[in-house]
N, CA, C and O atoms as a Tinker XYZ file with bonds, in Angstrom:
   356  protein
     1  N     92.054000  110.207000   99.469000    73     2
     2  CA    92.603000  110.257000   98.129000    64     1     3
     3  C     92.801000  111.717000   97.758000    63     2     4     5
     4  O     91.840000  112.486000   97.735000    81     3
     5  N     94.030000  112.105000   97.468000    73     3     6
     6  CA    94.357000  113.479000   97.110000    64     5     7
     7  C     94.794000  113.532000   95.657000    63     6     8     9
     8  O     95.680000  112.778000   95.256000    81     7
     9  N     94.196000  114.400000   94.866000    73     7    10
    10  CA    94.520000  114.546000   93.452000    64     9    11
    11  C     95.579000  115.623000   93.296000    63    10    12    13
    12  O     95.486000  116.685000   93.912000    81    11
    13  N     96.598000  115.349000   92.465000    73    11    14
    14  CA    97.658000  116.335000   92.260000    64    13    15
    15  C     97.364000  117.275000   91.101000    63    14    16    17
    16  O     98.190000  118.129000   90.778000    81    15
    17  N     96.193000  117.133000   90.462000    73    15    18
    18  CA    95.836000  117.990000   89.347000    64    17    19
    19  C     96.274000  117.441000   88.000000    63    18    20    21
    20  O     95.910000  118.003000   86.966000    81    19
    21  N     97.041000  116.366000   87.980000    73    19    22
    22  CA    97.516000  115.767000   86.736000    64    21    23
    23  C     97.037000  114.326000   86.586000    63    22    24    25
    24  O     97.625000  113.556000   85.827000    81    23
    25  N     95.994000  113.961000   87.291000    73    23    26
    26  CA    95.462000  112.613000   87.186000    64    25    27
    27  C     96.092000  111.621000   88.137000    63    26    28    29
    28  O     95.709000  110.451000   88.152000    81    27
    29  N     97.068000  112.072000   88.947000    73    27    30
    30  CA    97.678000  111.199000   89.941000    64    29    31
    31  C     97.026000  111.457000   91.289000    63    30    32    33
    32  O     96.734000  112.598000   91.646000    81    31
    33  N     96.802000  110.381000   92.030000    73    31    34
    34  CA    96.207000  110.500000   93.357000    64    33    35
    35  C     97.109000  109.809000   94.372000    63    34    36    37
    36  O     97.823000  108.865000   94.032000    81    35
    37  N     97.077000  110.274000   95.606000    73    35    38
    38  CA    97.885000  109.699000   96.670000    64    37    39
    39  C     97.212000  108.437000   97.197000    63    38    40    41
    40  O     96.066000  108.463000   97.645000    81    39
    41  N     97.948000  107.340000   97.132000    73    39    42
    42  CA    97.462000  106.076000   97.673000    64    41    43
    43  C     97.861000  105.941000   99.133000    63    42    44    45
    44  O     97.061000  105.498000   99.957000    81    43
    45  N     99.104000  106.323000   99.463000    73    43    46
    46  CA    99.613000  106.178000  100.826000    64    45    47
    47  C    100.768000  107.140000  101.033000    63    46    48    49
    48  O    101.350000  107.649000  100.075000    81    47
    49  N    101.094000  107.382000  102.299000    73    47    50
    50  CA   102.263000  108.192000  102.643000    64    49    51
    51  C    103.161000  107.383000  103.564000    63    50    52    53
    52  O    102.691000  106.526000  104.313000    81    51
    53  N    104.451000  107.662000  103.502000    73    51    54
    54  CA   105.456000  106.928000  104.262000    64    53    55
    55  C    106.467000  107.908000  104.836000    63    54    56    57
    56  O    106.644000  109.008000  104.312000    81    55
    57  N    107.121000  107.508000  105.902000    73    55    58
    58  CA   108.186000  108.305000  106.486000    64    57    59
    59  C    109.553000  107.823000  106.010000    63    58    60    61
    60  O    110.531000  108.564000  106.104000    81    59
    61  N    109.636000  106.589000  105.497000    73    59    62
    62  CA   110.921000  106.015000  105.089000    64    61    63
    63  C    110.871000  105.516000  103.645000    63    62    64    65
    64  O    109.920000  104.852000  103.233000    81    63
    65  N    111.918000  105.850000  102.885000    73    63    66
    66  CA   111.990000  105.495000  101.472000    64    65    67
    67  C    111.982000  103.984000  101.224000    63    66    68    69
    68  O    111.331000  103.553000  100.272000    81    67
    69  N    112.668000  103.148000  102.025000    73    67    70
    70  CA   112.638000  101.708000  101.736000    64    69    71
    71  C    111.231000  101.112000  101.770000    63    70    72    73
    72  O    110.895000  100.271000  100.936000    81    71
    73  N    110.414000  101.540000  102.724000    73    71    74
    74  CA   109.040000  101.045000  102.810000    64    73    75
    75  C    108.232000  101.512000  101.611000    63    74    76    77
    76  O    107.482000  100.734000  101.022000    81    75
    77  N    108.382000  102.773000  101.249000    73    75    78
    78  CA   107.672000  103.316000  100.097000    64    77    79
    79  C    108.091000  102.586000   98.823000    63    78    80    81
    80  O    107.255000  102.259000   97.981000    81    79
    81  N    109.387000  102.336000   98.694000    73    79    82
    82  CA   109.902000  101.632000   97.522000    64    81    83
    83  C    109.372000  100.219000   97.420000    63    82    84    85
    84  O    109.082000   99.738000   96.324000    81    83
    85  N    109.243000   99.545000   98.562000    73    83    86
    86  CA   108.726000   98.176000   98.578000    64    85    87
    87  C    107.293000   98.141000   98.054000    63    86    88    89
    88  O    106.952000   97.280000   97.244000    81    87
    89  N    106.457000   99.066000   98.509000    73    87    90
    90  CA   105.058000   99.093000   98.079000    64    89    91
    91  C    104.965000   99.474000   96.604000    63    90    92    93
    92  O    104.168000   98.901000   95.862000    81    91
    93  N    105.774000  100.437000   96.181000    73    91    94
    94  CA   105.764000  100.837000   94.775000    64    93    95
    95  C    106.175000   99.655000   93.891000    63    94    96    97
    96  O    105.592000   99.447000   92.827000    81    95
    97  N    107.163000   98.893000   94.321000    73    95    98
    98  CA   107.594000   97.719000   93.562000    64    97    99
    99  C    106.495000   96.661000   93.523000    63    98   100   101
   100  O    106.272000   96.040000   92.484000    81    99
   101  N    105.812000   96.453000   94.636000    73    99   102
   102  CA   104.688000   95.516000   94.682000    64   101   103
   103  C    103.637000   95.899000   93.644000    63   102   104   105
   104  O    103.160000   95.051000   92.891000    81   103
   105  N    103.284000   97.175000   93.609000    73   103   106
   106  CA   102.280000   97.631000   92.653000    64   105   107
   107  C    102.780000   97.494000   91.220000    63   106   108   109
   108  O    102.049000   97.026000   90.347000    81   107
   109  N    104.018000   97.899000   90.976000    73   107   110
   110  CA   104.585000   97.804000   89.631000    64   109   111
   111  C    104.607000   96.359000   89.141000    63   110   112   113
   112  O    104.303000   96.084000   87.980000    81   111
   113  N    104.968000   95.443000   90.033000    73   111   114
   114  CA   104.993000   94.022000   89.666000    64   113   115
   115  C    103.588000   93.484000   89.407000    63   114   116   117
   116  O    103.428000   92.443000   88.771000    81   115
   117  N    102.583000   94.182000   89.893000    73   115   118
   118  CA   101.187000   93.802000   89.667000    64   117   119
   119  C    100.602000   94.515000   88.451000    63   118   120   121
   120  O     99.412000   94.386000   88.166000    81   119
   121  N    101.437000   95.267000   87.736000    73   119   122
   122  CA   100.991000   95.964000   86.534000    64   121   123
   123  C    100.330000   97.306000   86.806000    63   122   124   125
   124  O     99.613000   97.831000   85.953000    81   123
   125  N    100.568000   97.867000   87.992000    73   123   126
   126  CA    99.981000   99.155000   88.351000    64   125   127
   127  C    101.111000  100.188000   88.419000    63   126   128   129
   128  O    101.920000  100.155000   89.346000    81   127
   129  N    101.172000  101.104000   87.447000    73   127   130
   130  CA   102.225000  102.127000   87.482000    64   129   131
   131  C    102.072000  103.026000   88.707000    63   130   132   133
   132  O    100.958000  103.369000   89.102000    81   131
   133  N    103.205000  103.404000   89.304000    73   131   134
   134  CA   103.171000  104.283000   90.466000    64   133   135
   135  C    104.404000  105.171000   90.476000    63   134   136   137
   136  O    105.390000  104.907000   89.787000    81   135
   137  N    104.327000  106.226000   91.267000    73   135   138
   138  CA   105.404000  107.209000   91.385000    64   137   139
   139  C    105.571000  107.543000   92.857000    63   138   140   141
   140  O    104.592000  107.671000   93.592000    81   139
   141  N    106.823000  107.682000   93.280000    73   139   142
   142  CA   107.098000  108.156000   94.635000    64   141   143
   143  C    107.470000  109.628000   94.554000    63   142   144   145
   144  O    108.297000  110.022000   93.731000    81   143
   145  N    106.867000  110.427000   95.398000    73   143   146
   146  CA   107.149000  111.859000   95.431000    64   145   147
   147  C    107.735000  112.195000   96.802000    63   146   148   149
   148  O    107.133000  111.909000   97.837000    81   147
   149  N    108.926000  112.811000   96.789000    73   147   150
   150  CA   109.562000  113.203000   98.042000    64   149   151
   151  C    110.519000  112.167000   98.569000    63   150   152   153
   152  O    110.875000  112.221000   99.746000    81   151
   153  N    110.959000  111.211000   97.744000    73   151   154
   154  CA   111.804000  110.117000   98.210000    64   153   155
   155  C    113.292000  110.355000   97.984000    63   154   156   157
   156  O    114.104000  109.558000   98.455000    81   155
   157  N    113.677000  111.401000   97.294000    73   155   158
   158  CA   115.079000  111.585000   96.914000    64   157   159
   159  C    115.777000  112.641000   97.753000    63   158   160   161
   160  O    116.008000  113.761000   97.298000    81   159
   161  N    116.108000  112.272000   98.979000    73   159   162
   162  CA   116.792000  113.208000   99.863000    64   161   163
   163  C    118.218000  112.766000  100.166000    63   162   164   165
   164  O    118.803000  113.215000  101.152000    81   163
   165  N    118.783000  111.898000   99.342000    73   163   166
   166  CA   120.155000  111.471000   99.546000    64   165   167
   167  C    120.337000  110.708000  100.837000    63   166   168   169
   168  O    119.568000  109.799000  101.148000    81   167
   169  N    121.360000  111.082000  101.591000    73   167   170
   170  CA   121.703000  110.353000  102.810000    64   169   171
   171  C    120.808000  110.712000  103.989000    63   170   172   173
   172  O    120.862000  110.049000  105.024000    81   171
   173  N    120.007000  111.724000  103.856000    73   171   174
   174  CA   119.138000  112.132000  104.951000    64   173   175
   175  C    117.860000  111.303000  104.924000    63   174   176   177
   176  O    116.994000  111.512000  104.074000    81   175
   177  N    117.751000  110.384000  105.835000    73   175   178
   178  CA   116.616000  109.444000  105.835000    64   177   179
   179  C    116.102000  109.244000  107.233000    63   178   180   181
   180  O    116.857000  108.683000  108.026000    81   179
   181  N    114.955000  109.616000  107.621000    73   179   182
   182  CA   114.106000  110.591000  106.933000    64   181   183
   183  C    114.611000  112.008000  107.159000    63   182   184   185
   184  O    115.319000  112.271000  108.131000    81   183
   185  N    114.262000  112.886000  106.296000    73   183   186
   186  CA   114.705000  114.274000  106.372000    64   185   187
   187  C    113.943000  115.003000  107.478000    63   186   188   189
   188  O    112.722000  115.135000  107.401000    81   187
   189  N    114.652000  115.477000  108.504000    73   187   190
   190  CA   113.942000  116.207000  109.565000    64   189   191
   191  C    113.535000  117.599000  109.092000    63   190   192   193
   192  O    114.357000  118.351000  108.569000    81   191
   193  N    112.292000  117.924000  109.277000    73   191   194
   194  CA   111.789000  119.240000  108.928000    64   193   195
   195  C    111.157000  119.863000  110.167000    63   194   196   197
   196  O    110.838000  119.161000  111.127000    81   195
   197  N    110.982000  121.147000  110.145000    73   195   198
   198  CA   110.310000  121.817000  111.253000    64   197   199
   199  C    108.907000  121.234000  111.383000    63   198   200   201
   200  O    108.144000  121.211000  110.417000    81   199
   201  N    108.577000  120.771000  112.562000    73   199   202
   202  CA   107.254000  120.208000  112.786000    64   201   203
   203  C    107.157000  118.722000  112.498000    63   202   204   205
   204  O    106.076000  118.151000  112.636000    81   203
   205  N    108.257000  118.066000  112.098000    73   203   206
   206  CA   108.184000  116.629000  111.844000    64   205   207
   207  C    109.128000  116.189000  110.747000    63   206   208   209
   208  O    110.051000  116.915000  110.379000    81   207
   209  N    108.895000  114.999000  110.228000    73   207   210
   210  CA   109.748000  114.425000  109.208000    64   209   211
   211  C    109.129000  114.606000  107.832000    63   210   212   213
   212  O    107.951000  114.936000  107.697000    81   211
   213  N    109.957000  114.380000  106.807000    73   211   214
   214  CA   109.473000  114.490000  105.440000    64   213   215
   215  C    108.433000  113.416000  105.161000    63   214   216   217
   216  O    108.413000  112.367000  105.805000    81   215
   217  N    107.597000  113.687000  104.222000    73   215   218
   218  CA   106.542000  112.758000  103.846000    64   217   219
   219  C    106.801000  112.272000  102.429000    63   218   220   221
   220  O    107.014000  113.076000  101.522000    81   219
   221  N    106.784000  110.977000  102.240000    73   219   222
   222  CA   106.941000  110.382000  100.924000    64   221   223
   223  C    105.561000  109.920000  100.490000    63   222   224   225
   224  O    104.920000  109.124000  101.176000    81   223
   225  N    105.112000  110.414000   99.363000    73   223   226
   226  CA   103.788000  110.072000   98.852000    64   225   227
   227  C    103.899000  109.042000   97.740000    63   226   228   229
   228  O    104.741000  109.164000   96.851000    81   227
   229  N    103.046000  108.031000   97.794000    73   227   230
   230  CA   102.939000  107.022000   96.743000    64   229   231
   231  C    101.743000  107.411000   95.886000    63   230   232   233
   232  O    100.607000  107.418000   96.360000    81   231
   233  N    102.001000  107.735000   94.625000    73   231   234
   234  CA   100.970000  108.213000   93.716000    64   233   235
   235  C    100.657000  107.169000   92.652000    63   234   236   237
   236  O    101.553000  106.486000   92.156000    81   235
   237  N     99.382000  107.054000   92.308000    73   235   238
   238  CA    98.941000  106.178000   91.226000    64   237   239
   239  C     97.967000  106.960000   90.350000    63   238   240   241
   240  O     97.425000  107.984000   90.767000    81   239
   241  N     97.754000  106.470000   89.141000    73   239   242
   242  CA    96.769000  107.079000   88.258000    64   241   243
   243  C     95.379000  106.928000   88.862000    63   242   244   245
   244  O     95.073000  105.912000   89.487000    81   243
   245  N     94.551000  107.928000   88.677000    73   243   246
   246  CA    93.192000  107.900000   89.236000    64   245   247
   247  C     92.450000  106.626000   88.825000    63   246   248   249
   248  O     91.769000  106.022000   89.653000    81   247
   249  N     92.570000  106.209000   87.571000    73   247   250
   250  CA    91.846000  105.025000   87.106000    64   249   251
   251  C     92.376000  103.732000   87.730000    63   250   252   253
   252  O     91.679000  102.718000   87.716000    81   251
   253  N     93.588000  103.750000   88.274000    73   251   254
   254  CA    94.168000  102.566000   88.915000    64   253   255
   255  C     93.997000  102.568000   90.429000    63   254   256   257
   256  O     94.399000  101.618000   91.101000    81   255
   257  N     93.398000  103.637000   90.972000    73   255   258
   258  CA    93.365000  103.808000   92.416000    64   257   259
   259  C     92.729000  102.623000   93.150000    63   258   260   261
   260  O     93.325000  102.101000   94.092000    81   259
   261  N     91.553000  102.195000   92.749000    73   259   262
   262  CA    90.860000  101.136000   93.495000    64   261   263
   263  C     91.637000   99.824000   93.437000    63   262   264   265
   264  O     91.757000   99.126000   94.444000    81   263
   265  N     92.159000   99.494000   92.272000    73   263   266
   266  CA    92.949000   98.257000   92.132000    64   265   267
   267  C     94.218000   98.344000   92.988000    63   266   268   269
   268  O     94.595000   97.369000   93.638000    81   267
   269  N     94.875000   99.505000   92.989000    73   267   270
   270  CA    96.080000   99.700000   93.796000    64   269   271
   271  C     95.753000   99.630000   95.283000    63   270   272   273
   272  O     96.495000   99.029000   96.059000    81   271
   273  N     94.648000  100.241000   95.675000    73   271   274
   274  CA    94.226000  100.230000   97.081000    64   273   275
   275  C     93.942000   98.802000   97.535000    63   274   276   277
   276  O     94.335000   98.407000   98.633000    81   275
   277  N     93.261000   98.027000   96.694000    73   275   278
   278  CA    92.955000   96.638000   97.034000    64   277   279
   279  C     94.236000   95.826000   97.207000    63   278   280   281
   280  O     94.348000   95.041000   98.150000    81   279
   281  N     95.205000   96.007000   96.303000    73   279   282
   282  CA    96.474000   95.283000   96.393000    64   281   283
   283  C     97.243000   95.697000   97.641000    63   282   284   285
   284  O     97.801000   94.849000   98.338000    81   283
   285  N     97.276000   96.990000   97.926000    73   283   286
   286  CA    97.965000   97.522000   99.102000    64   285   287
   287  C     97.358000   96.960000  100.384000    63   286   288   289
   288  O     98.079000   96.494000  101.266000    81   287
   289  N     96.042000   97.006000  100.483000    73   287   290
   290  CA    95.366000   96.523000  101.688000    64   289   291
   291  C     95.513000   95.014000  101.850000    63   290   292   293
   292  O     95.692000   94.528000  102.967000    81   291
   293  N     95.439000   94.271000  100.756000    73   291   294
   294  CA    95.595000   92.814000  100.828000    64   293   295
   295  C     96.996000   92.454000  101.307000    63   294   296   297
   296  O     97.163000   91.538000  102.112000    81   295
   297  N     97.993000   93.168000  100.819000    73   295   298
   298  CA    99.372000   92.879000  101.206000    64   297   299
   299  C     99.595000   93.157000  102.687000    63   298   300   301
   300  O    100.189000   92.340000  103.391000    81   299
   301  N     99.123000   94.305000  103.163000    73   299   302
   302  CA    99.375000   94.673000  104.545000    64   301   303
   303  C     98.401000   94.041000  105.533000    63   302   304   305
   304  O     98.627000   94.085000  106.743000    81   303
   305  N     97.331000   93.460000  105.029000    73   303   306
   306  CA    96.396000   92.752000  105.905000    64   305   307
   307  C     96.827000   91.306000  106.101000    63   306   308   309
   308  O     96.190000   90.560000  106.844000    81   307
   309  N     97.909000   90.908000  105.433000    73   307   310
   310  CA    98.378000   89.533000  105.554000    64   309   311
   311  C     97.650000   88.595000  104.622000    63   310   312   313
   312  O     97.768000   87.378000  104.759000    81   311
   313  N     96.885000   89.142000  103.657000    73   311   314
   314  CA    96.163000   88.317000  102.709000    64   313   315
   315  C     96.996000   87.991000  101.482000    63   314   316   317
   316  O     96.515000   87.321000  100.568000    81   315
   317  N     98.244000   88.458000  101.450000    73   315   318
   318  CA    99.103000   88.149000  100.313000    64   317   319
   319  C     99.385000   86.652000  100.301000    63   318   320   321
   320  O     99.511000   86.040000  101.361000    81   319
   321  N     99.486000   86.056000   99.116000    73   319   322
   322  CA    99.748000   84.619000   99.052000    64   321   323
   323  C    101.053000   84.264000   99.750000    63   322   324   325
   324  O    102.066000   84.942000   99.576000    81   323
   325  N    101.022000   83.217000  100.525000    73   323   326
   326  CA   102.210000   82.751000  101.243000    64   325   327
   327  C    102.820000   81.568000  100.502000    63   326   328   329
   328  O    102.103000   80.740000   99.940000    81   327
   329  N    104.134000   81.493000  100.505000    73   327   330
   330  CA   104.819000   80.368000   99.880000    64   329   331
   331  C    105.017000   79.274000  100.937000    63   330   332   333
   332  O    105.301000   79.567000  102.098000    81   331
   333  N    104.864000   78.021000  100.521000    73   331   334
   334  CA   105.175000   76.902000  101.401000    64   333   335
   335  C    106.683000   76.796000  101.525000    63   334   336   337
   336  O    107.418000   77.257000  100.652000    81   335
   337  N    107.148000   76.186000  102.620000    73   335   338
   338  CA   108.584000   76.061000  102.836000    64   337   339
   339  C    109.264000   75.336000  101.680000    63   338   340   341
   340  O    110.369000   75.708000  101.288000    81   339
   341  N    108.634000   74.326000  101.141000    73   339   342
   342  CA   109.238000   73.549000  100.061000    64   341   343
   343  C    108.929000   74.068000   98.680000    63   342   344   345
   344  O    109.345000   73.466000   97.690000    81   343
   345  N    108.204000   75.178000   98.584000    73   343   346
   346  CA   107.811000   75.728000   97.300000    64   345   347
   347  C    109.022000   76.384000   96.631000    63   346   348   349
   348  O    109.613000   77.298000   97.206000    81   347
   349  N    109.406000   75.934000   95.418000    73   347   350
   350  CA   110.606000   76.463000   94.766000    64   349   351
   351  C    110.416000   77.836000   94.125000    63   350   352   353
   352  O    111.356000   78.356000   93.523000    81   351
   353  N    109.238000   78.437000   94.233000    73   351   354
   354  CA   109.038000   79.755000   93.582000    64   353   355
   355  C    109.989000   80.690000   94.166000    63   354   356
   356  O    110.018000   81.860000   93.785000    81   355
């Protein structure tokens, strides 16, 4: 967990904006505000830099960190609720 000095902490880092956007949307839909830092590079995806690619950071408020981490881990661990084939949701 890295603090940016303004109460925001890094939850995760990504190399691609679509993946970062998906997780940020998941958190936002769960009522957890988040911000992506480093995601606006236009058509350059990912942006090649000396020594590697650009890093996109997903930031959340310090007080939301544990709840965001739990949601993130549950989603990527496959613990997210699954819809049945006939479920109209």
